Every structure is written in structure tokens, then in C-alpha cells.
C-alpha positions in Angstrom: -53.2 3.9 -0.7 -52.3 0.7 -2.6 -48.7 1.3 -2.0 -49.2 1.7 1.7 -50.9 -1.5 2.1 -48.4 -3.1 0.3 -45.9 -1.9 2.2 -47.6 -2.9 5.3 -48.0 -6.3 4.1 -44.6 -6.7 3.0 -43.2 -5.8 6.4 -45.7 -8.2 7.9 -44.3 -10.9 5.6 -40.7 -10.3 6.4 -41.5 -10.4 10.1 -42.9 -14.0 9.6 -40.1 -15.2 7.9 -37.7 -13.2 10.3 -39.8 -15.1 13.3 -39.6 -18.4 11.9 -35.8 -18.5 11.2 -34.9 -16.5 14.4 -35.8 -19.9 16.1 -33.8 -22.1 14.2 -30.1 -21.4 15.4 -28.6 -23.6 13.2 -29.8 -21.3 10.4 -28.8 -18.0 11.9 -25.3 -17.9 9.6 -27.6 -18.0 6.5 -30.7 -16.2 7.5 -30.2 -12.7 5.7 -29.4 -14.7 2.5 -32.7 -16.6 3.0 -34.8 -13.8 3.8 -33.6 -11.9 0.8 -34.3 -14.9 -1.5 -37.6 -15.7 0.3 -38.7 -12.0 -0.6 -37.4 -12.1 -4.2 -39.6 -15.3 -4.6 -42.8 -13.4 -4.0 -41.7 -10.5 -6.3 -41.7 -8.1 -3.5 -39.3 -4.9 -3.5 -36.4 -5.6 -1.0 -35.9 -1.9 -0.2 -39.2 -2.2 1.7 -37.9 -4.7 4.7 -35.5 -3.3 7.2 -34.0 -4.8 10.0 -32.8 -2.5 13.2 -29.1 -3.2 14.3 -29.1 -3.5 18.1 -25.5 -4.1 19.2 -22.0 -5.1 17.7 -19.9 -7.6 20.0 -16.1 -8.3 19.1 -14.1 -11.4 20.0 -10.6 -12.8 19.2 -8.7 -9.3 19.9 -6.3 -9.5 22.7 -4.2 -6.4 21.8 -6.4 -4.4 19.7 -8.7 -2.0 21.3 -12.6 -2.6 20.3 -13.1 1.0 19.2 -10.5 0.6 16.7 -12.2 -2.2 15.1 -15.4 -0.2 15.5 -14.0 2.8 13.9 -13.8 0.7 10.7 -17.4 -0.2 10.5 -20.1 1.6 8.6 -22.9 -0.1 10.6 -23.5 1.2 13.8 -25.9 0.1 16.8 -29.2 2.0 16.1 -29.1 1.8 12.3 -31.9 0.3 10.3 -30.6 -1.1 7.0 -32.9 -2.8 4.1 -32.4 -6.5 4.1 -31.4 -6.4 0.5 -28.3 -4.3 1.2 -27.4 -5.8 4.6 -25.2 -8.9 2.8 -23.2 -6.3 0.9 -22.9 -3.7 4.0 -21.5 -6.7 6.3 -18.9 -7.5 3.4 -17.9 -4.0 3.0 -17.2 -3.8 7.1 -15.4 -6.9 6.9 -12.9 -5.5 4.1 -12.7 -2.4 6.1 -11.6 -4.2 9.3 -9.0 -6.5 7.4 -7.3 -3.3 5.5 -6.4 -2.0 8.7 -3.6 -4.9 8.3 -4.0 -5.9 12.0 -5.6 -9.3 11.4 -5.0 -12.1 9.5 -8.7 -13.2 9.3 -12.1 -11.2 9.9 -15.5 -12.8 9.9 -18.6 -10.6 10.3 -22.0 -12.1 10.8 -25.6 -11.3 11.7 -27.3 -12.8 14.4 -31.1 -12.4 14.4 -32.9 -11.4 17.7 -36.4 -11.3 16.8 -38.5 -10.2 13.8 -37.1 -6.8 13.7 -33.8 -6.8 15.3 -30.4 -8.1 14.7 -26.7 -8.3 16.3 -23.5 -8.5 14.7 -20.8 -10.6 15.7 -17.2 -9.8 14.7 -14.8 -12.4 15.1 -11.0 -11.6 14.4 -7.8 -13.3 14.6 -4.7 -11.2 15.2 -1.8 -10.8 13.3 1.7 -11.3 15.1 2.8 -7.5 15.6 6.1 -7.8 17.0 9.5 -8.4 14.6 12.6 -7.9 16.5 14.6 -9.7 13.3 17.9 -10.0 12.3 17.8 -7.6 8.6 19.6 -8.3 5.4 19.1 -4.9 3.0 20.8 -4.9 -0.5 22.7 -1.8 -1.6 21.0 -1.8 -4.7 17.4 -1.8 -3.7 16.3 -5.1 -4.7 17.1 -9.0 -4.4 16.5 -9.2 -8.0 19.4 -6.4 -9.1 21.8 -8.0 -6.5 21.3 -11.2 -8.1 21.4 -10.4 -11.7 23.6 -7.6 -11.7 26.3 -8.2 -8.6 26.1 -12.0 -8.8 25.1 -12.2 -5.0 28.2 -10.1 -4.3 27.8 -10.5 -0.2 29.7 -7.2 0.2 27.0 -5.2 -0.9 24.6 -6.4 1.7 23.9 -4.3 4.8 23.4 -6.5 7.9 21.7 -5.6 11.3 18.6 -5.8 13.2 15.5 -4.1 13.2 12.4 -4.0 15.9 9.0 -3.7 14.5 5.8 -3.2 16.5 2.8 -2.7 14.4 0.0 -2.4 17.1 2.1 -0.8 20.1 -0.5 0.2 22.4 -3.8 -1.6 20.3 -4.4 1.7 18.4 -2.8 0.7 15.5 0.3 2.8 16.2 3.7 1.5 14.9 7.3 1.7 15.9 10.0 0.9 13.9 14.0 1.0 14.8 16.6 -0.1 12.2 20.3 -0.6 12.7 22.4 -1.5 10.0 26.2 -2.3 9.3 28.1 -3.1 6.4 28.3 -1.2 2.8 26.5 1.5 4.7 25.5 2.4 8.2 22.2 3.3 9.1 20.4 4.1 12.5 16.5 5.2 12.2 13.3 5.3 14.0 9.9 6.0 13.7 6.6 6.2 15.2 3.1 6.5 13.4 -0.1 7.2 15.6 -3.1 7.5 13.1 -5.6 7.6 15.7 -4.2 10.2 18.7 -7.4 11.9 19.6 -10.6 10.7 21.2 -12.6 11.0 17.9 -10.1 8.9 16.1 -10.0 11.2 13.4 -6.3 12.6 13.7 -3.0 11.2 13.7 0.7 12.1 14.0 4.3 10.5 13.3 7.6 11.6 14.1 11.1 9.8 13.0 14.6 10.5 12.2 17.8 8.8 11.3 21.5 8.9 10.1 23.2 7.5 7.3 26.8 7.0 5.9 27.8 5.5 2.5 30.7 4.3 0.9 29.3 5.2 -2.7 27.1 8.1 -4.1 25.5 7.9 -7.6 26.8 11.2 -8.8 25.1 11.1 -12.5 23.3 8.8 -14.7 24.8 7.8 -17.9 23.2 8.1 -21.4 22.5 4.2 -21.2 20.5 4.6 -18.1 23.2 3.2 -15.3 24.0 5.0 -12.4 27.5 6.3 -12.2 29.1 6.0 -8.6 31.8 7.9 -6.7 33.2 5.1 -4.7 36.1 5.1 -1.6 37.0 2.7 1.0 36.0 5.5 3.4 32.7 7.1 3.6 32.2 9.8 1.3 28.5 10.6 2.2 26.7 11.6 5.3 23.4 12.3 5.9 20.7 12.8 9.0 17.2 13.9 8.8 14.0 14.6 11.1 10.1 13.7 9.9 7.2 15.1 11.4 3.7 14.1 10.2 0.1 15.0 10.7 -3.1 13.0 9.1 -6.6 13.5 9.0 -9.1 10.6 8.3 -12.6 11.4 9.3 -14.1 8.6 7.4 -13.4 5.3 6.0 -12.0 6.2 2.4 -10.8 9.5 2.3 -7.6 10.7 4.1 -5.0 14.0 4.2 -1.5 13.4 4.7 0.9 16.2 5.5 4.7 16.1 6.5 7.5 18.4 7.2 11.2 17.0 7.0 14.4 18.7 7.4 17.5 17.2 5.8 21.1 17.8 6.1 23.4 16.2 3.5 27.1 16.3 3.3 29.2 14.6 0.3 32.5 14.3 -0.8 33.6 17.9 -2.2 35.0 15.8 -5.5 31.5 15.1 -6.6 30.4 18.6 -7.3 33.6 19.3 -9.3 33.9 19.3 -13.3 35.3 16.0 -13.2 32.0 14.2 -11.7 28.6 16.8 -11.5 28.6 20.4 -10.9 24.8 20.2 -11.0 24.3 17.8 -8.4 23.0 20.7 -6.1 22.7 23.1 -8.8 25.4 25.3 -6.6 29.2 24.6 -5.6 28.4 23.5 -2.2 29.2 19.9 -0.7 27.0 20.7 2.5 23.5 21.4 2.3 20.3 21.5 4.5 17.0 21.9 3.4 13.1 21.5 4.0 10.7 19.2 2.6 6.8 19.8 2.6 4.4 17.2 1.4 0.5 17.0 1.3 -1.5 13.9 -0.1 -5.2 13.4 -0.6 -5.8 9.7 -1.1 -9.1 7.6 -1.5 -9.3 4.1 -0.9 -11.8 1.7 -1.5 -10.4 -1.9 -2.2 -11.1 -5.5 -1.1 -7.5 -6.1 0.2 -5.4 -2.9 0.3 -2.2 -5.1 0.5 -3.3 -7.1 -2.8 -6.5 -5.3 -4.4 -8.4 -7.6 -6.5 -11.4 -5.3 -6.7 -12.4 -1.6 -6.1 -10.7 1.7 -6.4 -7.9 3.7 -5.1 -6.2 6.9 -6.1 -4.4 10.1 -4.8 -3.0 13.4 -5.7 -0.1 15.0 -3.9 2.4 18.1 -3.6 5.3 18.6 -2.5 7.9 21.8 -1.8 11.3 21.3 -1.4 13.5 24.4 -0.2 12.3 27.7 0.8 13.2 29.7 -2.6 11.1 29.3 -5.7 13.9 28.5 -8.0 17.9 27.4 -8.0 19.9 25.2 -6.2 17.8 22.1 -5.0 14.3 24.3 -4.9 11.5 22.4 -6.7 7.6 22.2 -6.5 5.9 18.7 -7.4 2.7 17.4 -8.2 1.9 13.7 -8.3 -1.4 11.8 -9.1 -2.1 7.8 -9.1 -5.2 6.0 -10.2 -6.1 2.3 -9.7 -8.8 0.3 -10.7 -9.5 -3.2 -10.2 -12.3 -5.6 -11.5 -13.5 -9.1 -10.8 -14.4 -10.7 -14.4 -15.7 -13.8 -12.8 -14.5 -17.3 -12.5 -11.7 -16.3 -10.7 -10.4 -13.6 -13.2 -9.5 -10.3 -12.5 -8.5 -7.2 -14.6 -6.7 -3.9 -13.1 -5.2 -0.6 -14.5 -2.9 1.7 -13.0 -1.8 5.4 -14.2 0.6 7.6 -12.1 2.4 10.4 -12.8 4.8 13.5 -11.9 5.9 16.9 -12.6 8.6 18.9 -11.1 9.1 22.4 -11.5 10.9 24.4 -12.9 12.4 22.0 -15.5 16.0 23.5 -14.5 15.9 20.9 -11.2 19.4 19.6 -9.5 20.7 16.3 -10.2 19.2 14.7 -6.8 15.7 16.0 -7.5 15.5 14.5 -11.3 14.6 10.8 -9.8 11.8 9.4 -11.7 11.7 6.0 -13.3 13.7 3.3 -12.0 13.5 4.3 -8.1 11.6 2.3 -5.8 8.2 1.0 -7.4 8.3 3.4 -10.2 9.2 1.7 -13.5 7.8 0.2 -16.3 8.2 -3.8 -16.2 10.9 -5.2 -18.5 13.1 -1.9 -17.7 13.7 -2.2 -13.9 17.2 -1.9 -14.1 17.1 1.3 -16.2 17.2 4.5 -14.4 15.5 7.1 -16.4 15.8 10.5 -14.7 13.5 13.2 -15.4 11.1 16.3 -14.5 8.0 14.7 -15.6 6.8 11.3 -16.3 3.7 9.0 -17.0 3.2 5.4 -16.6 0.2 3.2 -17.5 -0.1 -0.5 -16.5 -2.5 -3.3 -17.2 -3.0 -6.3 -15.7 -5.0 -9.5 -16.4 -4.8 -12.3 -14.2 -6.4 -15.7 -13.0 -6.4 -17.5 -9.6 -5.1 -21.0 -10.4 -4.3 -22.5 -6.9 -5.7 -21.5 -3.3 -4.5 -23.9 -0.6 -3.1 -23.9 3.0 -0.5 -25.8 4.8 -0.6 -26.8 8.3 2.5 -26.1 10.2 3.9 -27.8 13.4 2.3 -24.7 15.8 -1.1 -26.9 15.8 -2.3 -24.7 18.9 -1.5 -21.2 17.6 -4.0 -19.3 15.9 -1.7 -17.1 14.2 0.8 -19.5 12.9 -1.3 -22.7 12.6 -1.4 -22.7 8.7 0.2 -20.8 5.8 -2.1 -19.8 3.0 -1.1 -19.7 -0.5 -2.9 -18.2 -3.3 -1.0 -18.3 -6.8 -2.2 -16.1 -9.7 -1.2 -16.6 -13.6 -1.2 -13.4 -15.0 -0.6 -11.3 -18.5 0.7 -7.6 -18.4 1.4 -4.7 -20.7 3.3 -1.2 -19.4 3.7 1.9 -21.3 5.4 5.1 -19.9 7.1 8.3 -20.8 9.7 10.3 -19.2 10.8 13.6 -19.9 14.1 15.6 -19.2 16.0 18.5 -20.6 18.1 18.0 -23.5 21.4 18.6 -21.6 20.4 15.9 -19.2 18.5 13.3 -21.5 19.3 9.8 -21.7 18.7 7.1 -24.4 15.3 6.5 -22.9 14.2 10.1 -22.1 11.4 11.9 -24.4 10.3 8.9 -25.8 7.8 6.0 -25.9 8.4 3.1 -23.1 6.6 0.0 -23.5 6.6 -3.6 -22.3 4.4 -6.9 -22.3 5.0 -10.3 -20.5 3.4 -12.9 -18.5 4.1 -13.8 -14.8 3.3 -15.6 -11.4 2.1 -14.0 -8.5 2.5 -15.8 -5.3 0.5 -14.3 -2.0 1.2 -15.9 1.0 1.6 -15.6 4.9 0.6 -11.8 6.1 0.0 -11.0 2.3 3.7 -11.2 1.4 3.9 -11.1 -2.3 6.5 -12.8 -4.5 6.3 -11.8 -8.3 8.0 -13.8 -11.1 7.7 -11.9 -14.4 9.1 -12.4 -17.6 8.8 -9.4 -19.9 10.1 -7.9 -23.3 10.4 -4.4 -23.6 10.0 -2.0 -26.8 14.0 -2.5 -27.1 13.4 -6.4 -27.4 15.2 -7.0 -24.3 13.9 -10.0 -22.8 14.5 -10.9 -18.9 12.8 -12.8 -15.8 12.5 -10.6 -13.2 11.6 -11.5 -9.5 10.3 -9.1 -6.9 9.3 -9.5 -3.4 7.1 -7.2 -1.1 6.5 -7.6 2.5 2.9 -7.5 3.7 3.4 -6.7 7.1 
């Protein structure tokens, strides 16, 4: 009886506070926070006070459909939510909307209607979605390697145009077309529609491309460097077709499936005894194969492009070829775990763990890609190609935000380009790794501990573009300054 009376009194008290503030328009932005503080001041349980969500209004979206934004919100019209949880819930929904990568700015505000009801105003500022741009692409994969290893050799740059539309019909569907000439020739396209059904839970993708190259990495040396077969004419031709299907019923968990077919033709000399007879694990220079991939992914971070708080992880399986052994057939399992913490006072920490294993261990050379490919590397060993059939990496970062400012541009009337934000972080880091390979394929860095430590600067700017400058020392005593750039859009 006592608790029931307390509950009634608590609701009446909350109603009086809400009524008082709801008549003060200038206080509406901070109303919910004021209510929570007022309730705590009289030592009542915040969980007893609830508000009813009447409707959600969206402004600022010229291209993006309203239902794509609403889909990313956990709060729905008709929900009743404890006052003490509301501010956290609004912030979570703001993060979910921002993580669509469709907007440069998202504001989610509560508006009181009366003592028991409230609305939500969502205001977004859309990104620029269309990028018809000239493109320069480094043959060796990264700006840092092109500068440090090849001294900015312009002949090792591909040039062309790309067309990207990251919100083609306003449903977060993406279209990409690439036309490249130069050291290699490439034509490719892809289209991804993550919300292709009325319930916005299923999606699909389709793509394909054709590539010609004047060089092929036919083997990796004992010193962990690529050995290239090079000619003035093209020695490799490849085309592929990609089909994908995705399921995302909620906000944090997703399933993705893809089926790819690749046809690869290389110069006959590459598979000879003079170069690498294990390139395909069979004496052929032409091969066609199927890849099937499945990935389960969980994401709950504050910023999907540069996370500072939250958690994400994935586990994936893939099958190459239709046989269970021999040739290019393989079965692979990979996993990843990422955890991000705020330590207060602009300090942040993160840990990342990832690994992969391929079966059977007797793999063709083209299946042995492990460390040194893409973003899979131990910092300080970026230039080292460490092939293998199993690997694990652990990375730890400690950083602090040292600057956060914006620079006004000449486009003062533009809602998208009127200012360029900068966030700069100083950091220290430590990495560990291990990569296993059979003894007949093992290199200097296989089957032993890999490690490095260092300091660096992260610059996060317009559209979450990231520039990372890192000075590291690895377990070999080698020191170096490494530059990395990642596109946010």
C-alpha cells in the first residue's frame, strides 16, 4: 500500500514539474535533464516517472527518405519511457542515425507537449552524396609505400575517373563506377541496396569488373617482400561477378552473404619451376573459381567511421572452390573483436583482436594472404608481406583529444561545405601478432612473435576522413614513420 501511494505521489510530482517547464519555451531543450535532476533532488526513484512519445518529426533531409531515418531509431511513437533513461536513449538514437554515414550532423531533441507527453524533433544535415571525381590509385596499395619505397614514381600510379553516389534513391543505396588506366587497367561497377524490401530488413548487392596488369606478385621472398613477374605488356587478366544478400532486422546485428565468380588468366611462365609451381597448386595458367562468404556482425559504437566508445565484433566463414582439397580450394574462418572506452577528460582507450585460419594448411600461393594486405598488419611492419594459413593480431591504443575546432570556408551559404571540422588526437600504441605457415613456405617473420610500439597523431576531418601519422619500433629494432589515410565517405 505504501509503495502504491508513493508511486501515485511520484507521478503527480513529476507532472507538476513537467507542466511548469512545458509552459516555458526557452527551457524546452534542457527540460528532460531538469526533470531528472529535480526528481533526484527529492530522492525519488527515477524509474517511476515515465513520458509517452507522441510523434517524431524530421527536418533537413532533402534526399534521404524519412523512413530510412526512423528505421535507425529505437524510440517509436507510442512508446512510454522512464524519464531517467530518456537522455541516454536520445543520444543512442542520434548515434544510430549518424552511423548511417548519410549525414554530417544529427540533432535529436525532446519537446514537451504537456505533463505526460512529448515529441522528438530530429534535425539532420545531409552529406554530399555524389562524387564524380578524377582518381589516382597507387599500384602498391598505399600512399606511404608509394612515397617511401618507390620515391613517388608516377609510373606506378593508376589514373582515371570514379563516380560514386552514396544515396542514389534516398534509401542509402550506393552506386560506384571506376575507370582506371595507367600501370594497370580497371573497369568495375557495384550497386548496393541495403533496404530493398518494405520492412527495410533485407538488402542485395551486385557488382563486377575487369582488370589487366603488367606485373604479378608470383611469390614472397624469405625477407617478406613481393617477388614480381613484370613485362611491358599485360601478364594478368581477371574478371569477376559478385552477388550479395544481407539481413538486418534490428539496429546492431546483421548477416551478409555473397557469392562471387572469378576468372583469372596469368602468363604461363609464372607457374613454371623458375617462378612458382604452387601459385594455383595445379599446372594451369587459367582458372575459374567460386567464393562463398557469410559474415555475422555486431556493431554498437558512437561513430562507425572513427569509434571512441562502444563495442563491435564479427565472425565470418568462406569457402573457395567446389572441392574440399587440392588446387585453390579452401575453407576459412575469421573473427574480430573491438572494444572502445572513454576514460574521461578526453582520454580514450581501445583494444582490437582479429584472427583467421584456412584449411587445409596446404594452400595455393594465392590463398596465403595474411599480414601486410589491406588493413591486416602489425604497425611497424606495414611493408612486410607475411603470408600464412593462420594469424592473430592484437592492438591497443591510448589517445587523448588535444584539439577540436572548425575552419569556415568560402561557401558560407552551403549547409554542407560551410565549415571544415578538425579533431586531433595524440596517441600511444602497442601491437602483437603471430602468423603461421608451413615450413616449406615460411619466411623470416613466420611462426614467431611479432610486436611493435609507438606514438602517433590522428587527424579526423571533413566527412570523417582520417589521416594517421605513426612512429613505431618493431621487435627487430626497426624504426619508422608511417602515414595512413582512410576515406570517411
